[in-house]
C-alpha positions in Angstrom: 36.3 84.4 44.1 36.9 88.1 43.9 33.9 88.8 46.1 34.6 86.0 48.6 34.4 87.4 52.2 36.6 84.4 53.2 39.3 85.1 50.7 39.3 88.8 51.5 39.6 88.1 55.2 42.5 85.7 54.6 44.4 88.3 52.6 44.0 91.2 54.9 46.6 92.0 57.7 45.6 90.1 60.9 46.9 90.6 64.4 48.8 87.7 65.9 46.6 85.0 67.4 43.4 86.4 65.7 40.7 83.9 64.9 37.9 85.1 62.6 34.9 83.0 61.7 33.3 83.5 58.3 30.1 81.7 57.2 31.1 79.6 54.2 30.4 76.3 52.4 32.8 73.5 52.5 33.5 73.9 48.8 34.3 77.7 49.2 36.6 76.8 52.1 38.5 74.3 49.9 38.7 76.7 47.0 40.2 79.5 49.2 42.6 77.0 50.8 43.8 76.0 47.3 44.4 79.6 46.4 46.5 80.2 49.6 48.5 77.0 49.0 49.2 78.2 45.4 50.4 81.5 46.9 52.7 79.6 49.2 51.2 81.4 52.2 52.1 79.8 55.5 49.7 82.0 57.4 46.9 82.6 57.8 45.7 79.0 58.3 42.2 77.9 57.5 40.0 75.6 59.4 36.4 74.5 58.9 33.6 73.7 61.3 31.3 71.4 59.3 28.5 71.5 61.9 28.2 75.3 62.0 29.2 75.8 58.4 31.9 78.4 59.2 35.5 78.8 58.1 38.0 79.8 60.7 40.8 82.1 59.7 43.7 81.7 62.1 46.6 84.3 62.1 50.2 83.6 63.0 50.6 82.7 66.7 52.3 85.1 69.0 55.4 84.0 71.0 53.2 83.7 74.1 50.8 81.4 72.5 53.4 79.2 70.8 55.7 79.0 73.9 53.0 78.0 76.3 51.9 75.2 74.0 55.4 73.9 73.8 56.1 74.4 77.5 53.0 72.4 78.6 53.9 69.5 76.3 57.6 69.4 77.2 56.8 69.5 80.9 54.4 66.6 80.7 56.8 64.6 78.5 59.7 65.2 80.9 57.5 64.2 83.9 56.7 60.9 82.1 60.4 60.4 81.4 61.1 60.7 85.1 58.7 57.9 86.1 60.5 55.2 88.1 60.2 51.7 86.6 59.1 52.9 83.2 61.0 51.1 80.4 63.1 53.3 78.2 61.6 51.7 75.0 58.2 52.9 76.2 59.4 56.4 76.9 60.9 56.6 73.4 57.6 56.0 71.7 56.0 59.2 73.2 56.2 62.1 70.9 55.1 65.7 70.6 53.1 66.9 67.6 52.2 70.5 67.0 50.0 72.5 64.6 48.7 69.3 62.8 45.7 69.3 60.5 43.0 66.8 61.4 39.9 66.1 59.3 36.9 64.2 60.7 33.4 63.4 59.3 30.8 65.1 61.5 27.7 64.4 59.4 26.8 66.2 56.3 30.3 67.3 55.7 33.7 67.2 57.3 35.4 69.4 60.0 39.0 70.4 59.6 40.9 71.7 62.6 44.6 72.2 63.5 45.4 71.3 67.0 47.9 73.5 68.9 49.8 70.5 70.2 49.5 66.9 71.3 51.3 64.0 72.9 51.0 60.8 70.9 52.2 57.3 71.4 53.6 55.2 68.6 52.4 51.6 68.6 53.5 48.7 66.5 50.8 46.2 65.5 50.6 43.4 63.0 49.0 45.7 60.6 51.8 48.3 61.0 52.7 51.2 63.1 50.3 54.0 64.1 50.0 56.9 66.5 47.5 57.0 69.4 46.4 60.5 70.5 46.9 60.7 74.2 46.8 64.4 75.4 45.7 67.3 73.3 46.7 70.9 74.3 45.0 74.2 73.2 46.1 77.6 74.3 43.7 80.6 73.8 45.2 84.1 73.5 43.1 86.7 71.7 40.6 83.9 71.3 37.2 83.6 72.8 36.5 81.0 75.5 33.8 79.4 73.4 36.2 79.0 70.5 38.8 77.4 72.8 36.2 75.0 74.2 35.2 74.0 70.8 38.8 73.3 69.8 39.6 71.1 72.8 36.2 69.4 72.6 36.9 68.4 69.0 40.2 66.7 70.1 38.3 64.8 72.8 35.0 63.9 71.1 36.1 63.6 67.4 39.7 62.6 67.7 39.3 60.7 71.0 42.3 61.9 73.0 42.5 60.6 76.6 42.4 64.0 78.1 42.5 67.6 76.8 44.2 70.5 78.5 43.2 74.1 77.7 44.9 77.3 78.8 42.9 80.5 78.4 44.9 83.7 78.6 43.3 87.2 78.9 45.4 90.3 78.4 43.9 93.5 79.8 43.2 96.5 77.6 46.2 98.5 76.5 45.0 102.0 77.3 47.2 103.6 74.5 48.3 101.5 71.7 51.8 102.6 70.5 52.1 104.6 67.3 55.0 104.1 64.8 58.4 105.4 65.8 60.7 106.7 63.1 64.5 106.7 63.1 67.0 107.9 60.5 69.4 105.0 60.7 69.3 101.3 61.4 71.8 101.7 64.3 69.6 104.3 65.9 66.6 102.1 65.7 68.4 99.0 67.1 69.7 101.1 70.0 66.1 102.3 70.8 64.8 98.8 70.7 67.5 97.6 73.1 66.6 100.4 75.5 62.9 99.4 75.4 63.8 95.8 76.1 66.0 96.8 79.1 63.1 98.8 80.6 60.6 96.0 80.0 62.9 93.3 81.5 63.2 95.5 84.6 59.5 95.9 84.9 59.0 92.1 84.8 61.0 91.8 88.0 58.3 93.8 89.7 55.2 92.9 87.6 55.7 89.4 86.3 52.3 89.5 84.6 52.4 93.1 83.3 51.6 95.7 82.4 54.8 96.4 80.3 55.0 100.1 79.5 57.5 102.7 78.3 56.3 106.3 78.8 52.7 106.4 77.5 53.1 103.3 75.4 51.8 100.0 76.6 53.5 97.1 74.9 51.7 94.4 76.9 48.7 94.9 79.0 48.3 93.5 82.5 47.3 89.8 82.4 43.8 89.8 83.9 43.4 86.0 84.0 45.0 82.7 83.1 42.8 79.7 83.5 44.0 76.1 83.1 41.3 73.4 82.5 41.1 69.7 81.8 38.6 68.0 79.5 37.7 64.3 79.5 35.0 62.2 78.0 32.4 61.1 80.4 30.3 59.3 77.8 32.1 56.8 75.6 30.1 57.6 72.4 29.5 61.3 72.3 28.6 63.0 68.9 31.9 64.4 67.4 30.5 67.9 67.6 29.8 67.8 71.3 31.0 70.8 73.3 32.3 69.5 76.7 32.4 71.2 80.0 35.7 71.1 81.9 36.3 68.4 84.5 38.7 70.6 86.4 39.3 74.4 86.2 42.0 76.3 87.9 42.6 80.1 87.9 46.4 80.5 87.8 46.6 84.3 87.4 44.0 86.9 88.5 44.4 90.7 88.1 48.1 90.5 87.4 49.0 88.2 90.3 49.8 84.5 90.6 47.0 82.7 92.5 47.7 79.1 91.6 49.6 78.1 94.7 47.1 75.4 95.5 46.8 73.9 92.0 47.7 70.2 92.1 50.9 69.4 90.1 48.9 66.9 88.0 45.8 69.1 87.8 44.1 66.5 90.1 43.8 63.9 87.3 46.7 63.5 84.8 48.2 60.1 85.3 50.5 57.8 83.4 47.6 56.1 81.7 46.7 59.4 80.0 50.2 59.4 78.4 50.8 55.7 77.7 48.2 53.3 76.4 46.8 51.1 79.1 47.6 47.8 77.4 51.3 48.9 77.2 51.4 49.5 80.9 49.5 46.3 82.0 51.3 44.4 84.7 53.6 47.4 85.6 51.3 48.6 88.5 52.2 52.2 87.6 49.1 53.2 85.6 47.8 55.5 88.3 51.1 57.3 88.9 50.4 61.1 88.9 52.2 63.0 86.1 53.3 66.1 88.1 54.2 68.8 85.7 52.7 72.1 87.0 54.9 74.1 89.2 54.8 77.9 90.1 58.5 78.7 89.3 58.3 76.9 85.9 55.0 78.6 85.0 56.1 82.2 86.0 59.5 81.9 84.3 58.0 80.5 81.1 55.1 82.9 81.0 57.0 86.1 81.7 59.7 85.2 79.2 57.1 84.6 76.5 55.3 87.8 77.5 58.5 89.8 76.9 59.0 88.1 73.5 55.5 89.1 72.5 55.9 92.6 73.7 59.2 92.9 71.8 57.6 91.7 68.6 55.1 94.5 69.0 58.0 97.0 69.6 59.9 95.9 66.5 56.8 96.1 64.3 56.4 99.8 65.3 60.1 100.9 65.1 60.9 102.0 61.5 63.8 103.5 59.7 62.7 106.3 57.5 65.6 107.7 55.5 65.5 111.3 54.5 
């Protein structure tokens, strides 16, 4: 395996959120995954597209990526909890699952993908308990739109979620990427980091979507776009490798400004039946109740906070104590 491009890529330093595709056979993917497991490496994670015969090397997610996945799922879950007339026992069976590996047969070989997050419903049947995938969520940051579509389409077409929600985040270019900063003591370094955080927090009050800069250093570029999309099966029996087109698409941020004031709170289609299996709700007359989770204040607060966390991770990586 010394000359394996896949293994070499998995072992080299990767920027947060990076996703790199490497042509590979299923057997090579499995061998490299075994090596990483033996090395007890949490990241990078490996996925495999059995249709295109490529392995996908996924780096550790940034705070912005991870926070927006969690925020979307929690907001939807809380909106369901607030539904009048919904039994508490039903609410208790809805759960959030994140970063879970899924393997599906797609023909000649299998596809392995880790979803970013999902809402699942726990059912109890005569044969035992099982989870039903209801809503899948994918967030793309430093990820191509084509790759994001492929990920959410897999959840819809292969895993059969009721509806998929994808958020595509584009950060503008950082004109000058910061160089390393050296300090003689830990205390000096910590004080410098606190000063940077104070400046960046102040900038967020004026520019909630960036850029975040200190002097000539850009720690987070201006957010050029954030797009929120829904994906739903129109055909009941699509091939598992089908790439779907979005059913609704909303631009939330454009050129560093919020433009999502007219976005419906349920994205014009998310209802209770997308979160709770229909047979559980039968007779309650609440299946079509909108699940209203998207609100400007929530989005801006969550996004800007996660932006700052991501910027500060970049700061801390560059600030170094170098003792003389």
